[in-house]
C-alpha positions in Angstrom: 131.9 100.5 152.2 131.3 103.1 149.5 131.7 106.0 151.9 135.2 104.8 152.9 136.2 104.5 149.2 135.2 108.1 148.7 137.3 109.3 151.6 140.3 107.2 150.3 140.0 109.0 146.9 139.7 112.4 148.5 142.8 111.8 150.5 145.0 110.2 147.9 143.7 111.5 144.6 142.9 114.9 146.0 145.7 116.4 148.0 148.7 114.2 148.3 151.5 114.3 145.8 151.0 111.5 143.4 153.1 108.4 143.9 153.7 105.3 146.0 154.4 107.3 149.2 150.8 108.7 149.1 149.4 105.2 148.4 151.3 103.8 151.4 149.5 106.2 153.7 146.2 104.5 153.0 147.0 101.0 151.7 148.7 98.0 153.2 149.6 96.7 156.6 149.9 99.4 159.3 149.1 102.2 156.9 148.9 105.5 159.0 145.5 106.3 157.3 144.4 102.7 157.1 141.2 102.9 159.1 138.0 104.6 158.3 138.3 106.7 161.4 141.8 108.0 160.6 140.8 108.7 157.0 137.8 110.7 158.2 139.9 112.6 160.7 142.5 113.3 158.0 140.0 114.5 155.5 138.5 116.9 158.0 141.9 118.1 159.2 142.9 118.8 155.6 139.8 120.7 154.9 138.4 118.2 152.5 135.1 117.7 154.3 133.1 120.0 156.5 132.6 119.6 160.2 129.0 118.6 159.6 130.2 115.8 157.2 132.9 114.8 159.6 130.4 114.3 162.5 127.9 112.5 160.2 130.6 110.1 159.0 131.6 109.4 162.7 128.0 108.4 163.5 127.8 106.2 160.4 131.1 104.6 161.3 129.9 103.8 164.8 126.7 102.2 163.3 128.8 100.2 160.8 131.1 99.0 163.6 128.1 97.8 165.6 127.1 95.6 162.6 130.6 94.4 162.0 131.4 93.4 165.6 128.1 92.4 167.2 126.4 89.2 165.9 123.0 90.4 167.0 123.2 94.0 165.8 120.0 95.4 164.5 118.5 98.8 163.7 116.0 97.9 166.4 118.5 97.9 169.3 118.3 101.1 171.3 121.9 102.2 170.8 121.8 101.7 167.0 118.3 103.3 166.8 119.5 106.3 168.8 122.6 106.7 166.6 120.5 106.7 163.5 118.2 109.4 164.9 121.3 111.6 165.6 122.1 111.7 161.8 121.5 115.2 160.6 121.6 114.5 156.8 119.0 111.7 157.0 115.5 111.9 155.6 113.1 113.2 158.2 109.5 112.2 158.9 107.1 114.1 156.6 103.3 114.0 156.5 102.1 110.6 157.5 105.4 109.0 156.4 107.7 107.8 159.2 111.4 107.2 158.4 112.7 104.4 160.6 116.3 103.9 161.8 117.3 101.9 158.7 115.9 104.6 156.4 117.7 107.3 158.3 121.0 105.4 158.0 120.5 104.7 154.3 119.5 108.3 153.4 122.3 109.9 155.4 124.9 107.5 153.8 123.5 108.3 150.4 123.6 112.0 151.0 127.3 111.9 152.0 128.3 109.7 149.1 126.6 112.1 146.7 128.4 115.1 148.4 131.8 113.3 148.2 131.4 112.1 144.6 131.6 115.6 143.3 134.1 116.8 145.9 136.9 114.8 144.2 136.7 117.1 141.2 137.2 120.2 143.3 139.8 118.7 145.6 141.9 117.4 142.6 142.2 121.0 141.3 144.1 121.8 144.5 146.4 118.8 144.4 149.8 119.4 146.1 152.9 119.4 143.9 156.5 118.6 144.9 158.6 121.8 145.0 162.3 122.5 145.2 162.7 124.4 148.5 165.6 126.8 149.0 168.5 125.4 151.1 
């Protein structure tokens, strides 16, 4: 998922000291930040995403999990429909145009991807560096 890749980049490219240790946090078997949920929580806890973005990603993650784990998942099921209508960054109805659940999911995901695409530039400017600490 494109959104997950953006969070990976924000965590590894953005703040962690460059190197294999940082990569092991998000890649490989049993990586501490190996799930979309933990990457989202880490990004919020590190100040890389806003609370609004964090909450939006959590809803998108829940919708994604419905499709990944339920054979008959659909934007028409009540739970998925309700989740889509809780997305704050989604396109809203306007005039005689009605935005359905799928449209709300798609526009919210697109808005977040666009936000996080440029975020990498700003986060990378604050990258941590290894330092020699006094002993």
